C-alpha positions as CSV (number, residue, x, y, z in Angstrom):
1,M,-103.9,-36.2,-30.8
2,P,-102.1,-39.3,-30.0
3,T,-104.3,-42.7,-30.1
4,S,-103.5,-44.3,-26.7
5,T,-102.1,-47.8,-26.5
6,S,-101.9,-51.3,-25.4
7,T,-99.8,-54.6,-24.7
8,V,-101.4,-57.7,-25.9
9,R,-99.6,-60.8,-25.2
10,L,-100.0,-63.3,-28.0
11,S,-98.1,-66.7,-28.9
12,A,-95.5,-67.1,-31.2
13,R,-97.6,-69.1,-33.9
14,T,-100.5,-66.0,-33.3
15,F,-97.8,-63.4,-33.5
16,A,-96.2,-64.8,-36.9
17,R,-99.6,-65.4,-38.3
18,L,-100.2,-61.8,-38.0
19,R,-96.7,-60.6,-39.0
20,R,-97.5,-62.5,-42.7
21,L,-101.0,-61.4,-42.7
22,A,-99.4,-57.6,-42.4
23,E,-96.6,-58.3,-44.4
24,A,-98.8,-59.9,-46.9
25,S,-101.0,-57.2,-46.9
26,G,-98.9,-54.1,-46.9
27,R,-100.7,-52.6,-44.0
28,P,-99.6,-52.7,-40.9
29,M,-100.0,-55.7,-38.0
30,S,-102.3,-52.9,-36.3
31,T,-104.8,-52.7,-38.9
32,V,-104.3,-56.1,-39.1
33,V,-106.1,-56.9,-36.4
34,E,-108.4,-53.7,-36.1
35,E,-110.2,-55.4,-39.7
36,A,-110.1,-59.1,-37.7
37,L,-111.9,-57.6,-35.2
38,E,-114.4,-55.9,-36.5
39,G,-114.9,-59.1,-38.6
40,Y,-115.2,-60.7,-35.8
41,E,-118.0,-58.9,-34.1
42,V,-119.6,-58.8,-38.0
43,D,-120.0,-62.6,-37.0
44,R,-121.0,-62.8,-34.2
45,F,-123.9,-60.0,-34.5
46,F,-124.8,-62.4,-37.8
47,L,-124.6,-65.9,-35.0
48,D,-126.2,-64.3,-32.2
49,L,-129.2,-63.1,-34.6
50,D,-129.4,-66.4,-36.5
51,A,-130.2,-68.4,-32.8
52,A,-132.4,-65.8,-31.9
53,Y,-134.4,-66.5,-34.5
54,R,-134.2,-70.4,-34.3
55,E,-135.3,-69.4,-31.0
56,L,-137.9,-67.6,-32.0
57,R,-139.2,-70.2,-34.6
58,G,-139.2,-72.5,-31.5
59,S,-142.0,-71.0,-30.1
60,P,-144.9,-71.5,-32.2
61,R,-146.8,-68.9,-30.4
62,E,-144.0,-66.7,-30.7
63,W,-143.2,-66.9,-34.0
64,R,-147.1,-66.2,-35.6
65,Q,-147.0,-63.1,-33.3
66,E,-143.1,-62.3,-34.8
67,Q,-145.5,-63.1,-38.7
68,A,-148.1,-61.3,-38.0
69,E,-146.3,-58.1,-36.8
70,R,-144.1,-58.3,-40.5
71,A,-147.1,-58.8,-42.1
72,L,-149.4,-55.4,-40.0
73,L,-145.4,-53.6,-40.9
74,E,-146.1,-55.0,-45.1
75,Q,-148.8,-52.5,-45.1
76,T,-148.1,-49.7,-44.0
77,L,-147.6,-46.9,-45.9
78,R,-144.2,-46.3,-47.5
79,D,-143.9,-42.3,-47.0
80,G,-143.3,-41.4,-50.8
81,L,-140.6,-43.8,-51.9
82,E,-140.8,-45.4,-55.1
83,D,-141.8,-48.7,-56.5
84,E,-138.3,-49.9,-58.1
C-alpha cells in the first residue's frame, strides 16, 4: 500500500543541510527528516519531564508525597524477579 506524502516548504539553507546529511548518510532525505523528528520528540519528552520534576520539587509538600509514594513502591514484592 503506498504511503501518502505531503509537501513542506524549507528555506534554501535548511534544504541544503538536509541534502548534505542525506548524502553523507546514504539515506533518503525523508528518512533523515523522520529520524530527526523522532530524536526531537524524545528530547522534548525528557525536557518536559525534567520541567515537571523541577516544578514538583518546588513544592515541598508535593515532593514529600512523591518520596513517600516511591518508598511505598520500593517495598512491593518483586513478583518472582530474581536479584541481580
